[in-house]
C-alpha positions, 0 to 999 in steps of 0.5 A: 500500500505504501508503494502505491501511495508514493507512486500516486504522490509522485504522479501528482507532483508530475501533473503539477509541474507539467501544468505549470510548464503548460501555462508558459506556452498557453498562447500556442494553438498546437495540441500536445500530449506531455504525459499520461498515466499512471503506469500499472493502472488497474481496470476501472481506475482513472487514467490522466492525460496531461498536455496542451489544448487537450480540450480539442481532443475528440476521442481516445483509442485504447488498445486493442481498439476501444474508442472512448468519445470525449463525451464519455471522459470523466473530465476534460480541460485544455491541460488535463483529460481523465477517463475510466479504463474499461475492462476490455483494455489491454497493454499497448500504445494509446491514440488521441484523436484530434482535428490536427491529426492523431497523437500516439503515445510514446510509451505503453499503457500497462496494467496491474491485472488481477487475473482470476480463473474460475473454471477449466475444461476437465478433459480434452483430446489432443487437437481439440480446444479447452476453455479457460474462464474467469476474470480478465483471463484475456491477459493470459499470454501463455499456457504451458502444458505438462512436460513443458509444451508452451502455447502462445497462440489462442483460438479466442480471447475475451475478458471472461474466456480464453480458448486454446488448442491442446497440443497433439503431444500434450500429456495429462497434468497441471497447466501453468499460466503466465500473464502480462501487465506491469506485475506479470504472474505465473501460476498453476491450475488447481486441477490437472487437465486430463488428456484423452488417450486411446482405449482398445476394446477388442482385438480381432481375430484373437488368434491370428497368423503372421502377415494377416490383418488384425482389427483393433477396435476402440475409441480415439484410435486416430491418436495412435502413431505406432503399434508395438507387437510382442516380439519387438516389431513396431508398425508406424501409423503410415504403414497401417492398412487403415486408421480411424477414431474407432478402428485400426487395421494392421498387418501382423509382422512376421516376427510377432509372438503372442501377447499384448500390444503397445500403442503409442500417441504423439506425446510418447505415452504408451497404452498397453492392451488388456487383451492379447493376440495369439500367433497361430504357429505350426504345432507337432503333436506326434512323430512316427516312428517313435523309436529313437534310433530309427528316427536318427537313421538316414533315409527313414521317412518321418511322419509329423502330425499336428496342426497348421503344418502347412505353414512349415517351410524348413525343418532343422535336424540336430547335427545337420547344418542345412535345413530340409526344405523338401517334403514327400507329403505336406498338408495342414495336419501332416508332413512326411520328411526323409531323415537327412544324413548326420541327423542326431537326437535333440530338438527339431526346429521348424521355420515357417513360410514367414521365416519364424522359428518354432521348436518342436516339443515332441521328443526326437531321437536319442538325447542326453537327459539330466537330473539337475541342469546347469545350462540348457537354453539358459543358465540355471540358478545358482550359476552365472556366466564368468569371464574366461581368460586368453583370447577366448569368447563364449556366446551362451545365447547362440542359435546357430547349432543347438542340440536340445531347445533353441540355444547352445554355447558357442565357444571360440578358442584362440589357441592359448590354453584359454578358459571360456564358458566359465559358469560359477555359483559365486556368492550363491549356494553350490549345486549339490551332487546328491542323487547323481552319478555323472557330470554330463554335457553334449559337445559338437566339434566345429571345422578343424577340431577333429582329434582335438581335446578340451580340459573340463574343470569341475569344481577344481578337478580336470578331465580331458575329453576328446572332440568329434568334428561335425557331430554332437557327442554326449559326455558323461564324467563319473563324479568319482573321477573328479574327486567325488565333490558333494557340490559343484561351484564352478565349471569351465571348458579349456582348449589345449593349445588349438584354435577353433570353435565348439558348441556345448549344450545340456550341461548338468548332472545325471 
């Protein structure tokens, strides 16, 4: 209040000084404006114009374009005009209309503006408008949405309502308002603006094949910029078959697996569907003949029965590098295929016509079975992968040549007696050998490894094992040959001074 009184006192002194100065030049007929104010006036307050021959002013135009006729002035004399500032006035330069021409103020008219907001639209869709109502809200110069999106352009403005478009990338959250005037304000909305997100009500068909069209039904789906399918494939909106507010049609990527979809909107917010899709894949339910030894005999015709087998393009046999692509009989429920030379027991892997791999769960041929597993398609607790030594490397997620399942360890040796494929229980309870007789694993020798050998270390005790090139060999080491350990805490496989690659699978106790 003290600041306000001093300001007005100073303004009064200025008025008196200018009036005194005007008296010295009273003979002039020129209409002149010396000053106006005060600055920081409030709407409804009086503003004064000081000058010479101001009684000849016919009207005054306040920004944005409010013309006040002389008859509406509070007072008018040759040296002073007073008028009440209307609510609609905004900051800017003022124009005095006179018979001698327009006089524009050199300084800006500005205000102390008590903006009050009484209501805001509670929920809105990106790209639509929200209404901000209250008192003198036309003084709002910017609206900042959640995540820092600033809007300075308005659909409309009045003293009682401001309308602004919600940015496409806006997020749900509080709004921040910035006002103009001599004392600008920044303040937040009391409640959050809810920004509408897409809602998925159904996925059809729920069970679907790769590359077929999936229909996503719901609301506000026109906001979706991309759909992520389980398995990692992402389809952008530009690649949708069609898109509307209530429906998206999209082709299922050939790499998709079964699961829920994730929809993304321009703000980056993700919406996960409640429903999931099931990818229809070929399933083998039986293999005939069932005798394991016969199944591995080259030239034998195997009959696979199951469902959706017409999707199968290739069959990979363990121990054979090249998949079989020619079948003697094909159909939805049956495939007949001749066993290739070198086939061994393990897991058969199907490749579909869309290049998607599917492991056959039905047992095939003779294969190593374990009582306690350290590694099959992954490392089992309590074991973890450790670093080897020398110029060696180990890929424990290799899919090139599995024996059982879809993954094996690919161990590449540098010829410096390096240890790789090191598995340990560091910090965990070692694996008990109770109830077992052998430490066992399967090993496949890569090119040039025939006649070579590796050192196998089982909890500090070593055993040398011969490698057979181009074939899976099942190895069983008597625990009594490695010190009869009551538990196993560490396992590693070491070359004996040669370079090359081997594959290791089905590591554990038997």
